[in-house]
N, C-alpha and C positions, 0 to 999 in steps of 0.2 A: 286246522292246523295242514300247513302243504306237508306232503311226502316228497317234494322235491329233494333229490340230494347234489349236495355242493361237489363239485368233482373238479379235483387239481389235474392236469393233464403236462407230463415233464419228458420231452424228449432231449436226444443226443446219442450221441455213439456209444458213451457208455464202455471205453475202449481200453481201462475197465471203470463203473462204476468205484467212485469212493466217498470218503468221509465227508468232503464236501457236496457234492452231490445231494446222500444223504440225510446230513444236517440242512440244507438249504429248504430239504423238502417239508424236512419235521418244522423248523421254525413257520414257511409259509403255512402248512396243513393247520397249527397251532391258532396260529395268529387270523386266519381267513376262517377258522370254524368251516375247516372242508370235511367230508365225508370219507373219504380218502385220495390219496393221488395216487393217477395209472402212470409208471414210467414206461416208456415207448422207444425203443433201442432201433436206433436208423438201419437200414438197408447199406444204403450207401448217403451219406448227406452231401446233398447239391453244394453246399457252402465248403464241405471238405475233401474236393474233387485231389484224389492223387494220394490222400492219403492212404497208408497199407493197414486196411481195414482186418481185423480179426474175423474168426469165422464166425456167422452169425449164430453158429448153436454153442459156440464155446460162450460170447458176449451175452446169450439169451443164459446160459448153464450160472455165469457170474453172479446178472442179477440175479436171477432166482434164491443162490445162495445169500448174498446178502438182504434180500427185502424178507428171507421168511420168517425173521422173529418178530417183525411187524405187522400185526394186522390192519394196518390204518393203509400202507402200501400193498400196491397190484404192479403184477407186468402183464404187458400188451405186447404180441409178437406180429402188428397187424402190419407193418412197415417192412418187417423184415419177410414178411409172407408174399409181401408186394413183389419185391425185388426187384425194383425200378427205386431210382431216384428215389429218395424220403421227401416230399413236401411236403410242406405245412396245411398248405390246403386242401388237400385232398386228407389226412387225417383228421383236421376238425372237419369238415361235412360226415365224415365217416360215423362220430361219433356223437353229431347233429341230429344226423337222419336219424340213427338206428338207437338210440339214448334221446330221446324225445322229453323226457321226462326230470331229465336232469339239467343243471345248470352248468357249464363248464367253463374250466378258467385255464388257460396256457401258460404254461411256466415258464420264462424266459426271463433270461440276464440281460440287464442295462445297452450291453454294449453289443450283443448280438440286436436286441428292438432296435439301436441306431442307426441298423444300418437294415432295416426292415423293407425298403423302397427297392431292396435289392430281390426281394424275396416273389416267388411264384406270383399273382396272380396277389397281391398285398395289400391293396385296397377294399379286396372279399374278406379276407381273414376275420375283419371284426364283425359278419354277418351271422357269423355262426359261431362264437366262443368271447365269452370275457377274456383279459388278457392280466397276470400277475406280473409286472415287470419287477426285477430286484435288483436293489442295489446295497453295497457294502454303506454302512454310517460314513456321512462327510462325503461321500461319490455324486451328490448331485447339485447340480445347479440351483440357487432358489429364483432363477428364472424359469417361471414354469412353462415357458413358451418353446424355451431349449430342451425340455423332454422329448416332443415328437422331432422328427425328420421333417423339413421343408413338405414334401411330398403329401404327408395325411393331416399337419395339424390344424388346419381347416375344418377337417369333418370331427374334429373335439371340441367340447365346451368345458371350463372348469366345472365342476360339481360341489357344493358348498353345504350339504344336504344334512349335515348330522351324522354321519356313518360314522362310527367307533370302530376305525382300524388303526392299529398303533404303529406310527411313524408313517402315514400313507398318505398317495395324496390320491386323489378319483377324478376321475374325468369320462364323460357319455359321448361316443360316439353317436352320431345321428341315425343308426339303427337301435339306439338304443341299450346295447352292449355299454360294457363299462372298461376300463382301463384304469388298473390300482400299480401306482409307483410306490413302492415298500421298501424298506428299508431294512435289512437283517444283519446277524453279524456276521455268518457264516463262517466257512475254513479256508485260506486261501493256501488251495492246492489243483494242482492238475492231471491228466491220467497222462499226460507226454513224463513230465516228471517220475512216475510210476512206472513205466514201462521201459525208463532208460536205467531206473535204480533196478527195478527186474533182470534186464537183460545183462547188467553187470554183477551180476549176481550179489546184490546190496540191500539191507534189510528196505522190505515195506511193510514192517510194524509199524499199530496204531495210524497205516492212511487208508487202509481198507479193512470191512469187519475179519477179523481174526480166522474164521473159518473159510474168507473167501481168499484171505492169505496164505492158509496151508496148501487151498486150492491152486493158485497159481505159482506156487514157487515146488510145489510136490510134480504138477504137472508141465511147468519149466514153458509157462505157458507166454512169457518174453523174451528167451533166454537169447533168441539169439538175432533177437529186434535192438540191435545196439545203434542209436542214433547218433 
């Protein structure tokens, strides 16, 4: 029996982390039988240049509060420690080289994936990790070719090998890594919405975990950030 673990990798600004992030990670963990999901907050997201980033130590503390009750969720500060723009290629190489006995699954939303051709060294990404691309039900085209940006679509073939993942289409990269296009229920919300509400002293109850809500309100984390 293999001792290899299936590890989900979920990056983002997490400014702040919210119920939408947590619920998506929980659904993917369950659907793909992942042993754990690692949340990786960016130091500076190169796709969000100009965003007013909250102090990374505070974002790390908020994630720690939000994740502490789930034994299958972990926090990594590797991109914060890097301090430079957080390029996915560097993160995937890190996990690939430092944890060679695990199988990694980089989790990304379909909107971000559709622009993957703008990412640094995007053609190399699939050498270091599998990908799970998440959609909300009904958001996908029935045309499988439309799942991929033109620049990478010839690097994949549709894989119909009987693998059983709920609401998922599987493709194989020429390197043998895989992409799983998976529908989830999810919860529609954004960190921007939460920052705006908190900045106007409006309730963020039920949008973030209870303890995180208390932390944000008590410390007035976003009170001065009214957009």
